[in-house]
N, CA, C, O and the ligand as a Tripos MOL2 file, in Angstrom:
@<TRIPOS>MOLECULE
protein
  277   275    70     0     0
PROTEIN
NO_CHARGES

@<TRIPOS>ATOM
      1 N          43.1160   72.2370   -3.0090 N.3       1 MET1
      2 CA         43.5550   71.7310   -1.7080 C.3       1 MET1
      3 C          42.2870   71.5110   -0.8480 C.2       1 MET1
      4 O          41.4970   72.4220   -0.6020 O.2       1 MET1
      5 N          42.1490   70.2660   -0.4170 N.am      2 SER2
      6 CA         41.0070   69.9100    0.3480 C.3       2 SER2
      7 C          41.4480   69.6520    1.7710 C.2       2 SER2
      8 O          42.5380   69.1410    2.0260 O.2       2 SER2
      9 N          40.5990   70.0060    2.6630 N.am      3 LYS3
     10 CA         40.8620   69.8770    4.0940 C.3       3 LYS3
     11 C          39.7600   69.1800    4.8000 C.2       3 LYS3
     12 O          38.5940   69.5390    4.6360 O.2       3 LYS3
     13 N          40.0810   68.2110    5.5700 N.am      4 GLU4
     14 CA         39.0660   67.4670    6.3380 C.3       4 GLU4
     15 C          38.4550   68.3770    7.3850 C.2       4 GLU4
     16 O          39.1700   69.0860    8.0930 O.2       4 GLU4
     17 N          37.1390   68.3590    7.4850 N.am      5 ARG5
     18 CA         36.4400   69.1060    8.5440 C.3       5 ARG5
     19 C          36.5350   68.4010    9.8740 C.2       5 ARG5
     20 O          36.3150   67.1960    9.9980 O.2       5 ARG5
     21 N          36.8800   69.2250   10.8870 N.am      6 MET6
     22 CA         36.8370   68.5610   12.1940 C.3       6 MET6
     23 C          35.6380   68.9420   12.9910 C.2       6 MET6
     24 O          35.1980   70.0910   13.0130 O.2       6 MET6
     25 N          35.1140   67.9180   13.6600 N.am      7 LYS7
     26 CA         33.9270   68.1210   14.5280 C.3       7 LYS7
     27 C          34.3370   68.7660   15.7780 C.2       7 LYS7
     28 O          35.4850   68.6080   16.1910 O.2       7 LYS7
     29 N          33.4450   69.5130   16.4380 N.am      8 PRO8
     30 CA         33.7100   70.1700   17.7510 C.3       8 PRO8
     31 C          34.2300   69.1500   18.8140 C.2       8 PRO8
     32 O          33.9040   67.9640   18.7710 O.2       8 PRO8
     33 N          35.0200   69.6480   19.7310 N.am      9 CYS9
     34 CA         35.5000   68.7850   20.7730 C.3       9 CYS9
     35 C          34.3480   68.2370   21.6050 C.2       9 CYS9
     36 O          33.4690   68.9950   22.0160 O.2       9 CYS9
     37 N          34.3390   66.9580   21.8530 N.am     10 PRO10
     38 CA         33.2220   66.2620   22.5910 C.3      10 PRO10
     39 C          33.2240   66.6610   24.0840 C.2      10 PRO10
     40 O          32.2230   66.4730   24.7770 O.2      10 PRO10
     41 N          34.3440   67.2080   24.5700 N.am     11 PHE11
     42 CA         34.4000   67.4990   25.9880 C.3      11 PHE11
     43 C          34.0750   68.9500   26.3270 C.2      11 PHE11
     44 O          33.3910   69.2410   27.3080 O.2      11 PHE11
     45 N          34.6040   69.8850   25.4560 N.am     12 CYS12
     46 CA         34.3130   71.3280   25.7710 C.3      12 CYS12
     47 C          33.5610   72.0720   24.6460 C.2      12 CYS12
     48 O          33.1280   73.2150   24.7890 O.2      12 CYS12
     49 N          33.4360   71.3410   23.5150 N.am     13 GLY13
     50 CA         32.6840   71.9620   22.3820 C.3      13 GLY13
     51 C          33.4570   72.9550   21.5580 C.2      13 GLY13
     52 O          32.8790   73.6910   20.7570 O.2      13 GLY13
     53 N          34.7720   72.9850   21.7460 N.am     14 SER14
     54 CA         35.5990   73.8930   20.9600 C.3      14 SER14
     55 C          35.6370   73.4540   19.4860 C.2      14 SER14
     56 O          35.4730   72.2760   19.1660 O.2      14 SER14
     57 N          35.8490   74.3990   18.6370 N.am     15 LYS15
     58 CA         35.9530   74.0730   17.2460 C.3      15 LYS15
     59 C          36.8530   75.0850   16.5560 C.2      15 LYS15
     60 O          37.3660   76.0310   17.1520 O.2      15 LYS15
     61 N          37.0180   74.8210   15.2250 N.am     16 GLY16
     62 CA         37.8130   75.8070   14.4530 C.3      16 GLY16
     63 C          39.2090   75.8110   14.9030 C.2      16 GLY16
     64 O          39.8400   74.7590   15.0000 O.2      16 GLY16
     65 N          39.7300   76.9910   15.1890 N.am     17 LYS17
     66 CA         41.2070   77.1140   15.4520 C.3      17 LYS17
     67 C          41.6200   76.6330   16.7820 C.2      17 LYS17
     68 O          42.8230   76.6190   17.0420 O.2      17 LYS17
     69 N          40.7020   76.2140   17.7090 N.am     18 ASP18
     70 CA         41.0820   75.6420   18.9610 C.3      18 ASP18
     71 C          41.4520   74.1730   18.7580 C.2      18 ASP18
     72 O          42.0940   73.5660   19.6150 O.2      18 ASP18
     73 N          41.0450   73.6030   17.6210 N.am     19 LEU19
     74 CA         41.4820   72.2270   17.3160 C.3      19 LEU19
     75 C          42.6070   72.2130   16.3560 C.2      19 LEU19
     76 O          42.5330   72.8470   15.3030 O.2      19 LEU19
     77 N          43.6780   71.4920   16.6880 N.am     20 ARG20
     78 CA         44.7960   71.4370   15.8340 C.3      20 ARG20
     79 C          45.2520   69.9860   15.6190 C.2      20 ARG20
     80 O          45.1500   69.1310   16.4980 O.2      20 ARG20
     81 N          45.7610   69.7570   14.3940 N.am     21 VAL21
     82 CA         46.3800   68.4380   14.1370 C.3      21 VAL21
     83 C          47.8980   68.6010   14.3590 C.2      21 VAL21
     84 O          48.5940   69.3020   13.6240 O.2      21 VAL21
     85 N          48.3550   67.9300   15.3860 N.am     22 ASP22
     86 CA         49.7440   68.0780   15.7570 C.3      22 ASP22
     87 C          50.4840   66.7450   15.6580 C.2      22 ASP22
     88 O          49.9410   65.6840   15.9690 O.2      22 ASP22
     89 N          51.7110   66.8300   15.2240 N.am     23 PRO23
     90 CA         52.5560   65.6830   15.2610 C.3      23 PRO23
     91 C          53.0480   65.3980   16.6980 C.2      23 PRO23
     92 O          53.3970   66.3340   17.4160 O.2      23 PRO23
     93 N          53.0770   64.2010   17.1000 N.am     24 SER24
     94 CA         53.5260   63.9190   18.5140 C.3      24 SER24
     95 C          54.6480   62.8930   18.3950 C.2      24 SER24
     96 O          54.7550   62.1460   17.4230 O.2      24 SER24
     97 N          55.4610   62.8980   19.4160 N.am     25 GLY25
     98 CA         56.5580   61.9590   19.4590 C.3      25 GLY25
     99 C          57.1010   61.7820   20.8670 C.2      25 GLY25
    100 O          56.7050   62.4590   21.8160 O.2      25 GLY25
    101 N          57.9870   60.8800   20.9490 N.am     26 VAL26
    102 CA         58.6370   60.5650   22.2630 C.3      26 VAL26
    103 C          60.0310   61.1980   22.2610 C.2      26 VAL26
    104 O          60.8580   60.8780   21.4070 O.2      26 VAL26
    105 N          60.2830   62.0660   23.1860 N.am     27 LEU27
    106 CA         61.5870   62.6300   23.2090 C.3      27 LEU27
    107 C          62.7060   61.6680   23.8070 C.2      27 LEU27
    108 O          62.5840   61.1680   24.9250 O.2      27 LEU27
    109 N          63.6970   61.4680   23.0630 N.am     28 ARG28
    110 CA         64.7520   60.5940   23.5190 C.3      28 ARG28
    111 C          65.9790   61.3850   24.0600 C.2      28 ARG28
    112 O          66.0450   62.6060   23.9160 O.2      28 ARG28
    113 N          66.9080   60.6970   24.6580 N.am     29 PHE29
    114 CA         68.1070   61.3340   25.1170 C.3      29 PHE29
    115 C          68.8070   62.0560   23.9610 C.2      29 PHE29
    116 O          68.8510   61.5280   22.8500 O.2      29 PHE29
    117 N          69.3410   63.2250   24.1960 N.am     30 GLY30
    118 CA         70.0290   63.9160   23.0850 C.3      30 GLY30
    119 C          69.1100   64.7740   22.3000 C.2      30 GLY30
    120 O          69.5480   65.3660   21.3130 O.2      30 GLY30
    121 N          67.8570   64.8900   22.6640 N.am     31 GLY31
    122 CA         66.9360   65.7300   21.9400 C.3      31 GLY31
    123 C          66.3650   65.0750   20.6930 C.2      31 GLY31
    124 O          65.7090   65.7510   19.9000 O.2      31 GLY31
    125 N          66.5780   63.8550   20.5050 N.am     32 LYS32
    126 CA         66.0590   63.1540   19.3210 C.3      32 LYS32
    127 C          64.6110   62.7800   19.5990 C.2      32 LYS32
    128 O          64.2740   62.3220   20.6900 O.2      32 LYS32
    129 N          63.7230   62.9900   18.5560 N.am     33 VAL33
    130 CA         62.3210   62.6270   18.8070 C.3      33 VAL33
    131 C          61.9170   61.4670   17.8850 C.2      33 VAL33
    132 O          62.0850   61.5260   16.6670 O.2      33 VAL33
    133 N          61.3860   60.4270   18.5030 N.am     34 ASP34
    134 CA         60.8020   59.3280   17.7160 C.3      34 ASP34
    135 C          59.3470   59.6650   17.4630 C.2      34 ASP34
    136 O          58.5460   59.7910   18.3890 O.2      34 ASP34
    137 N          59.0300   59.8070   16.2020 N.am     35 PRO35
    138 CA         57.6140   60.0790   15.8310 C.3      35 PRO35
    139 C          56.6270   59.0710   16.2110 C.2      35 PRO35
    140 O          56.8670   57.8840   15.9920 O.2      35 PRO35
    141 N          55.5050   59.4560   16.7800 N.am     36 LEU36
    142 CA         54.4300   58.5360   17.0500 C.3      36 LEU36
    143 C          53.3490   58.6530   15.9980 C.2      36 LEU36
    144 O          52.7300   57.6670   15.5980 O.2      36 LEU36
    145 N          53.1330   59.9080   15.5520 N.am     37 GLY37
    146 CA         52.1520   60.0920   14.4940 C.3      37 GLY37
    147 C          51.4240   61.3780   14.7310 C.2      37 GLY37
    148 O          51.8650   62.2290   15.5030 O.2      37 GLY37
    149 N          50.2880   61.5190   14.0510 N.am     38 TRP38
    150 CA         49.4690   62.7460   14.1420 C.3      38 TRP38
    151 C          48.2670   62.5130   14.9780 C.2      38 TRP38
    152 O          47.7470   61.3990   15.0250 O.2      38 TRP38
    153 N          47.7980   63.5570   15.6580 N.am     39 SER39
    154 CA         46.5070   63.4350   16.3490 C.3      39 SER39
    155 C          45.8780   64.7580   16.4370 C.2      39 SER39
    156 O          46.6030   65.7530   16.4370 O.2      39 SER39
    157 N          44.5740   64.8740   16.5140 N.am     40 VAL40
    158 CA         43.9050   66.0750   16.7370 C.3      40 VAL40
    159 C          43.8200   66.4400   18.1870 C.2      40 VAL40
    160 O          43.3570   65.6350   18.9950 O.2      40 VAL40
    161 N          44.2370   67.5860   18.5360 N.am     41 CYS41
    162 CA         44.2270   68.0020   19.9740 C.3      41 CYS41
    163 C          43.5040   69.2680   20.1280 C.2      41 CYS41
    164 O          43.6370   70.1780   19.3100 O.2      41 CYS41
    165 N          42.7190   69.3540   21.1880 N.am     42 CYS42
    166 CA         41.9230   70.4690   21.5470 C.3      42 CYS42
    167 C          42.7870   71.3700   22.5250 C.2      42 CYS42
    168 O          43.2200   70.9230   23.5880 O.2      42 CYS42
    169 N          42.9950   72.5820   22.1240 N.am     43 LYS43
    170 CA         43.8140   73.4790   22.8190 C.3      43 LYS43
    171 C          43.2080   74.0260   24.1330 C.2      43 LYS43
    172 O          43.8760   74.5410   25.0290 O.2      43 LYS43
    173 N          41.8420   73.8520   24.1460 N.am     44 LYS44
    174 CA         41.1490   74.4390   25.3820 C.3      44 LYS44
    175 C          41.1520   73.4220   26.5040 C.2      44 LYS44
    176 O          41.4950   73.7780   27.6320 O.2      44 LYS44
    177 N          40.7930   72.1990   26.2590 N.am     45 CYS45
    178 CA         40.7540   71.2220   27.3790 C.3      45 CYS45
    179 C          41.8930   70.2280   27.3070 C.2      45 CYS45
    180 O          42.0260   69.3630   28.1720 O.2      45 CYS45
    181 N          42.7400   70.3530   26.2470 N.am     46 LEU46
    182 CA         43.9620   69.5300   26.0920 C.3      46 LEU46
    183 C          43.6950   68.0840   25.8840 C.2      46 LEU46
    184 O          44.5570   67.2590   26.1860 O.2      46 LEU46
    185 N          42.5120   67.7190   25.3690 N.am     47 CYS47
    186 CA         42.3140   66.3500   25.0340 C.3      47 CYS47
    187 C          42.9300   66.0760   23.6240 C.2      47 CYS47
    188 O          43.1460   67.0010   22.8420 O.2      47 CYS47
    189 N          43.1910   64.8360   23.3440 N.am     48 CYS48
    190 CA         43.7240   64.4320   22.0330 C.3      48 CYS48
    191 C          42.9800   63.2220   21.4860 C.2      48 CYS48
    192 O          42.5400   62.3520   22.2370 O.2      48 CYS48
    193 N          42.8530   63.1860   20.2140 N.am     49 GLY49
    194 CA         42.3220   62.0480   19.5220 C.3      49 GLY49
    195 C          43.3100   60.9580   19.2750 C.2      49 GLY49
    196 O          44.4720   61.0620   19.6690 O.2      49 GLY49
    197 N          42.8700   59.9160   18.6280 N.am     50 PRO50
    198 CA         43.8060   58.7870   18.2830 C.3      50 PRO50
    199 C          44.9680   59.1190   17.4070 C.2      50 PRO50
    200 O          44.8450   59.9720   16.5280 O.2      50 PRO50
    201 N          46.0590   58.5040   17.6000 N.am     51 TYR51
    202 CA         47.2810   58.7840   16.8270 C.3      51 TYR51
    203 C          47.2310   57.9590   15.4280 C.2      51 TYR51
    204 O          46.7800   56.8140   15.3890 O.2      51 TYR51
    205 N          47.6920   58.5800   14.3760 N.am     52 HIS52
    206 CA         47.8030   57.9260   13.1070 C.3      52 HIS52
    207 C          49.0090   58.4200   12.4080 C.2      52 HIS52
    208 O          49.4950   59.5230   12.6580 O.2      52 HIS52
    209 N          49.5050   57.5790   11.5080 N.am     53 ASP53
    210 CA         50.5990   57.9440   10.6690 C.3      53 ASP53
    211 C          50.2610   59.0510    9.6820 C.2      53 ASP53
    212 O          51.1010   59.8500    9.2670 O.2      53 ASP53
    213 N          49.0510   59.0490    9.3500 N.am     54 ASP54
    214 CA         48.5610   60.0300    8.4140 C.3      54 ASP54
    215 C          47.6470   61.0920    8.9430 C.2      54 ASP54
    216 O          46.7100   60.7750    9.6760 O.2      54 ASP54
    217 N          47.8770   62.3490    8.6050 N.am     55 LYS55
    218 CA         47.1570   63.4330    9.1060 C.3      55 LYS55
    219 C          45.6560   63.3510    8.9190 C.2      55 LYS55
    220 O          44.8610   63.6150    9.8200 O.2      55 LYS55
    221 N          45.3090   62.9650    7.6800 N.am     56 THR56
    222 CA         43.8930   62.9130    7.3360 C.3      56 THR56
    223 C          43.1530   61.7940    8.1180 C.2      56 THR56
    224 O          41.9870   61.9200    8.4940 O.2      56 THR56
    225 N          43.9160   60.6860    8.3390 N.am     57 GLU57
    226 CA         43.3610   59.6010    9.2150 C.3      57 GLU57
    227 C          43.1260   60.0270   10.5800 C.2      57 GLU57
    228 O          42.1580   59.6150   11.2180 O.2      57 GLU57
    229 N          43.9850   60.8450   11.0550 N.am     58 ALA58
    230 CA         43.8550   61.3700   12.4520 C.3      58 ALA58
    231 C          42.6010   62.1870   12.5600 C.2      58 ALA58
    232 O          41.8540   62.0480   13.5290 O.2      58 ALA58
    233 N          42.3510   63.0270   11.6000 N.am     59 VAL59
    234 CA         41.1010   63.8300   11.6120 C.3      59 VAL59
    235 C          39.8480   62.9220   11.4530 C.2      59 VAL59
    236 O          38.8210   63.1450   12.0950 O.2      59 VAL59
    237 N          39.9650   61.9030   10.5880 N.am     60 LYS60
    238 CA         38.8240   60.9690   10.4720 C.3      60 LYS60
    239 C          38.4920   60.2710   11.7670 C.2      60 LYS60
    240 O          37.3210   60.0940   12.1030 O.2      60 LYS60
    241 N          39.5400   59.8650   12.5130 N.am     61 SER61
    242 CA         39.3460   59.1750   13.6910 C.3      61 SER61
    243 C          38.7400   60.1010   14.8070 C.2      61 SER61
    244 O          37.9540   59.6600   15.6460 O.2      61 SER61
    245 N          39.1200   61.3030   14.7710 N.am     62 TRP62
    246 CA         38.5900   62.3170   15.6530 C.3      62 TRP62
    247 C          37.0790   62.4350   15.3700 C.2      62 TRP62
    248 O          36.2570   62.4320   16.2860 O.2      62 TRP62
    249 N          36.7600   62.5340   14.1400 N.am     63 ASN63
    250 CA         35.3550   62.7300   13.7350 C.3      63 ASN63
    251 C          34.5030   61.5300   14.0650 C.2      63 ASN63
    252 O          33.3410   61.6770   14.4470 O.2      63 ASN63
    253 N          35.0400   60.3920   13.9300 N.am     64 THR64
    254 CA         34.3940   59.1560   14.2080 C.3      64 THR64
    255 C          34.1680   59.0040   15.7590 C.2      64 THR64
    256 O          33.1160   58.5690   16.2290 O.2      64 THR64
    257 N          35.2040   59.3860   16.4800 N.am     65 ALA65
    258 CA         35.1730   59.2670   17.9610 C.3      65 ALA65
    259 C          34.1360   60.2630   18.6100 C.2      65 ALA65
    260 O          33.5550   60.0330   19.6710 O.2      65 ALA65
    261 N          33.9770   61.3890   17.8500 N.am     66 THR66
    262 CA         33.1160   62.3890   18.4180 C.3      66 THR66
    263 C          31.6740   62.3570   17.9160 C.2      66 THR66
    264 O          30.8290   63.1690   18.2940 O.2      66 THR66
    265 N          31.4420   61.3920   17.0570 N.am     67 ARG67
    266 CA         30.0800   61.2410   16.5420 C.3      67 ARG67
    267 C          29.0780   60.8180   17.5810 C.2      67 ARG67
    268 O          29.3930   59.9930   18.4380 O.2      67 ARG67
    269 N          27.9120   61.3440   17.5320 N.am     68 ASP68
    270 CA         26.8310   60.9490   18.4190 C.3      68 ASP68
    271 C          27.1850   61.2180   19.8620 C.2      68 ASP68
    272 O          26.8400   60.4030   20.7170 O.2      68 ASP68
    273 N          27.8070   62.2350   20.1650 N.am     69 GLN69
    274 CA         28.1070   62.6190   21.5230 C.3      69 GLN69
    275 C          27.5980   64.0070   21.8880 C.2      69 GLN69
    276 O          27.7880   64.4570   23.0180 O.2      69 GLN69
    277 ZN         38.1020   70.3670   24.2160 Zn       70 ZN70
@<TRIPOS>BOND
     1     1     2 1
     2     2     3 1
     3     3     4 2
     4     3     5 am
     5     5     6 1
     6     6     7 1
     7     7     8 2
     8     7     9 am
     9     9    10 1
    10    10    11 1
    11    11    12 2
    12    11    13 am
    13    13    14 1
    14    14    15 1
    15    15    16 2
    16    15    17 am
    17    17    18 1
    18    18    19 1
    19    19    20 2
    20    19    21 am
    21    21    22 1
    22    22    23 1
    23    23    24 2
    24    23    25 am
    25    25    26 1
    26    26    27 1
    27    27    28 2
    28    27    29 am
    29    29    30 1
    30    30    31 1
    31    31    32 2
    32    31    33 am
    33    33    34 1
    34    34    35 1
    35    35    36 2
    36    35    37 am
    37    37    38 1
    38    38    39 1
    39    39    40 2
    40    39    41 am
    41    41    42 1
    42    42    43 1
    43    43    44 2
    44    43    45 am
    45    45    46 1
    46    46    47 1
    47    47    48 2
    48    47    49 am
    49    49    50 1
    50    50    51 1
    51    51    52 2
    52    51    53 am
    53    53    54 1
    54    54    55 1
    55    55    56 2
    56    55    57 am
    57    57    58 1
    58    58    59 1
    59    59    60 2
    60    59    61 am
    61    61    62 1
    62    62    63 1
    63    63    64 2
    64    63    65 am
    65    65    66 1
    66    66    67 1
    67    67    68 2
    68    67    69 am
    69    69    70 1
    70    70    71 1
    71    71    72 2
    72    71    73 am
    73    73    74 1
    74    74    75 1
    75    75    76 2
    76    75    77 am
    77    77    78 1
    78    78    79 1
    79    79    80 2
    80    79    81 am
    81    81    82 1
    82    82    83 1
    83    83    84 2
    84    83    85 am
    85    85    86 1
    86    86    87 1
    87    87    88 2
    88    87    89 am
    89    89    90 1
    90    90    91 1
    91    91    92 2
    92    91    93 am
    93    93    94 1
    94    94    95 1
    95    95    96 2
    96    95    97 am
    97    97    98 1
    98    98    99 1
    99    99   100 2
   100    99   101 am
   101   101   102 1
   102   102   103 1
   103   103   104 2
   104   103   105 am
   105   105   106 1
   106   106   107 1
   107   107   108 2
   108   107   109 am
   109   109   110 1
   110   110   111 1
   111   111   112 2
   112   111   113 am
   113   113   114 1
   114   114   115 1
   115   115   116 2
   116   115   117 am
   117   117   118 1
   118   118   119 1
   119   119   120 2
   120   119   121 am
   121   121   122 1
   122   122   123 1
   123   123   124 2
   124   123   125 am
   125   125   126 1
   126   126   127 1
   127   127   128 2
   128   127   129 am
   129   129   130 1
   130   130   131 1
   131   131   132 2
   132   131   133 am
   133   133   134 1
   134   134   135 1
   135   135   136 2
   136   135   137 am
   137   137   138 1
   138   138   139 1
   139   139   140 2
   140   139   141 am
   141   141   142 1
   142   142   143 1
   143   143   144 2
   144   143   145 am
   145   145   146 1
   146   146   147 1
   147   147   148 2
   148   147   149 am
   149   149   150 1
   150   150   151 1
   151   151   152 2
   152   151   153 am
   153   153   154 1
   154   154   155 1
   155   155   156 2
   156   155   157 am
   157   157   158 1
   158   158   159 1
   159   159   160 2
   160   159   161 am
   161   161   162 1
   162   162   163 1
   163   163   164 2
   164   163   165 am
   165   165   166 1
   166   166   167 1
   167   167   168 2
   168   167   169 am
   169   169   170 1
   170   170   171 1
   171   171   172 2
   172   171   173 am
   173   173   174 1
   174   174   175 1
   175   175   176 2
   176   175   177 am
   177   177   178 1
   178   178   179 1
   179   179   180 2
   180   179   181 am
   181   181   182 1
   182   182   183 1
   183   183   184 2
   184   183   185 am
   185   185   186 1
   186   186   187 1
   187   187   188 2
   188   187   189 am
   189   189   190 1
   190   190   191 1
   191   191   192 2
   192   191   193 am
   193   193   194 1
   194   194   195 1
   195   195   196 2
   196   195   197 am
   197   197   198 1
   198   198   199 1
   199   199   200 2
   200   199   201 am
   201   201   202 1
   202   202   203 1
   203   203   204 2
   204   203   205 am
   205   205   206 1
   206   206   207 1
   207   207   208 2
   208   207   209 am
   209   209   210 1
   210   210   211 1
   211   211   212 2
   212   211   213 am
   213   213   214 1
   214   214   215 1
   215   215   216 2
   216   215   217 am
   217   217   218 1
   218   218   219 1
   219   219   220 2
   220   219   221 am
   221   221   222 1
   222   222   223 1
   223   223   224 2
   224   223   225 am
   225   225   226 1
   226   226   227 1
   227   227   228 2
   228   227   229 am
   229   229   230 1
   230   230   231 1
   231   231   232 2
   232   231   233 am
   233   233   234 1
   234   234   235 1
   235   235   236 2
   236   235   237 am
   237   237   238 1
   238   238   239 1
   239   239   240 2
   240   239   241 am
   241   241   242 1
   242   242   243 1
   243   243   244 2
   244   243   245 am
   245   245   246 1
   246   246   247 1
   247   247   248 2
   248   247   249 am
   249   249   250 1
   250   250   251 1
   251   251   252 2
   252   251   253 am
   253   253   254 1
   254   254   255 1
   255   255   256 2
   256   255   257 am
   257   257   258 1
   258   258   259 1
   259   259   260 2
   260   259   261 am
   261   261   262 1
   262   262   263 1
   263   263   264 2
   264   263   265 am
   265   265   266 1
   266   266   267 1
   267   267   268 2
   268   267   269 am
   269   269   270 1
   270   270   271 1
   271   271   272 2
   272   271   273 am
   273   273   274 1
   274   274   275 1
   275   275   276 2
@<TRIPOS>SUBSTRUCTURE
     1 MET1         2 RESIDUE 1 A MET
     2 SER2         6 RESIDUE 1 A SER
     3 LYS3        10 RESIDUE 1 A LYS
     4 GLU4        14 RESIDUE 1 A GLU
     5 ARG5        18 RESIDUE 1 A ARG
     6 MET6        22 RESIDUE 1 A MET
     7 LYS7        26 RESIDUE 1 A LYS
     8 PRO8        30 RESIDUE 1 A PRO
     9 CYS9        34 RESIDUE 1 A CYS
    10 PRO10       38 RESIDUE 1 A PRO
    11 PHE11       42 RESIDUE 1 A PHE
    12 CYS12       46 RESIDUE 1 A CYS
    13 GLY13       50 RESIDUE 1 A GLY
    14 SER14       54 RESIDUE 1 A SER
    15 LYS15       58 RESIDUE 1 A LYS
    16 GLY16       62 RESIDUE 1 A GLY
    17 LYS17       66 RESIDUE 1 A LYS
    18 ASP18       70 RESIDUE 1 A ASP
    19 LEU19       74 RESIDUE 1 A LEU
    20 ARG20       78 RESIDUE 1 A ARG
    21 VAL21       82 RESIDUE 1 A VAL
    22 ASP22       86 RESIDUE 1 A ASP
    23 PRO23       90 RESIDUE 1 A PRO
    24 SER24       94 RESIDUE 1 A SER
    25 GLY25       98 RESIDUE 1 A GLY
    26 VAL26      102 RESIDUE 1 A VAL
    27 LEU27      106 RESIDUE 1 A LEU
    28 ARG28      110 RESIDUE 1 A ARG
    29 PHE29      114 RESIDUE 1 A PHE
    30 GLY30      118 RESIDUE 1 A GLY
    31 GLY31      122 RESIDUE 1 A GLY
    32 LYS32      126 RESIDUE 1 A LYS
    33 VAL33      130 RESIDUE 1 A VAL
    34 ASP34      134 RESIDUE 1 A ASP
    35 PRO35      138 RESIDUE 1 A PRO
    36 LEU36      142 RESIDUE 1 A LEU
    37 GLY37      146 RESIDUE 1 A GLY
    38 TRP38      150 RESIDUE 1 A TRP
    39 SER39      154 RESIDUE 1 A SER
    40 VAL40      158 RESIDUE 1 A VAL
    41 CYS41      162 RESIDUE 1 A CYS
    42 CYS42      166 RESIDUE 1 A CYS
    43 LYS43      170 RESIDUE 1 A LYS
    44 LYS44      174 RESIDUE 1 A LYS
    45 CYS45      178 RESIDUE 1 A CYS
    46 LEU46      182 RESIDUE 1 A LEU
    47 CYS47      186 RESIDUE 1 A CYS
    48 CYS48      190 RESIDUE 1 A CYS
    49 GLY49      194 RESIDUE 1 A GLY
    50 PRO50      198 RESIDUE 1 A PRO
    51 TYR51      202 RESIDUE 1 A TYR
    52 HIS52      206 RESIDUE 1 A HIS
    53 ASP53      210 RESIDUE 1 A ASP
    54 ASP54      214 RESIDUE 1 A ASP
    55 LYS55      218 RESIDUE 1 A LYS
    56 THR56      222 RESIDUE 1 A THR
    57 GLU57      226 RESIDUE 1 A GLU
    58 ALA58      230 RESIDUE 1 A ALA
    59 VAL59      234 RESIDUE 1 A VAL
    60 LYS60      238 RESIDUE 1 A LYS
    61 SER61      242 RESIDUE 1 A SER
    62 TRP62      246 RESIDUE 1 A TRP
    63 ASN63      250 RESIDUE 1 A ASN
    64 THR64      254 RESIDUE 1 A THR
    65 ALA65      258 RESIDUE 1 A ALA
    66 THR66      262 RESIDUE 1 A THR
    67 ARG67      266 RESIDUE 1 A ARG
    68 ASP68      270 RESIDUE 1 A ASP
    69 GLN69      274 RESIDUE 1 A GLN
    70 ZN70       277 GROUP 0 **** ****
């Protein structure tokens, strides 16, 4: 089982368990949720990375976005 490594949050520097890959969606009437995709979210400053259909891609985007910052 391989897991993508997440880089520290570019805003507050959080890492490890403060960063989570969460599914996000739009809540519709009647409690139905339309999925948007996955994104890495920082639990400390509540920022989120780009959304992707794929969990691994979401982590990759996060790492790309946080590079050189
Ligand atoms: Zn943060």
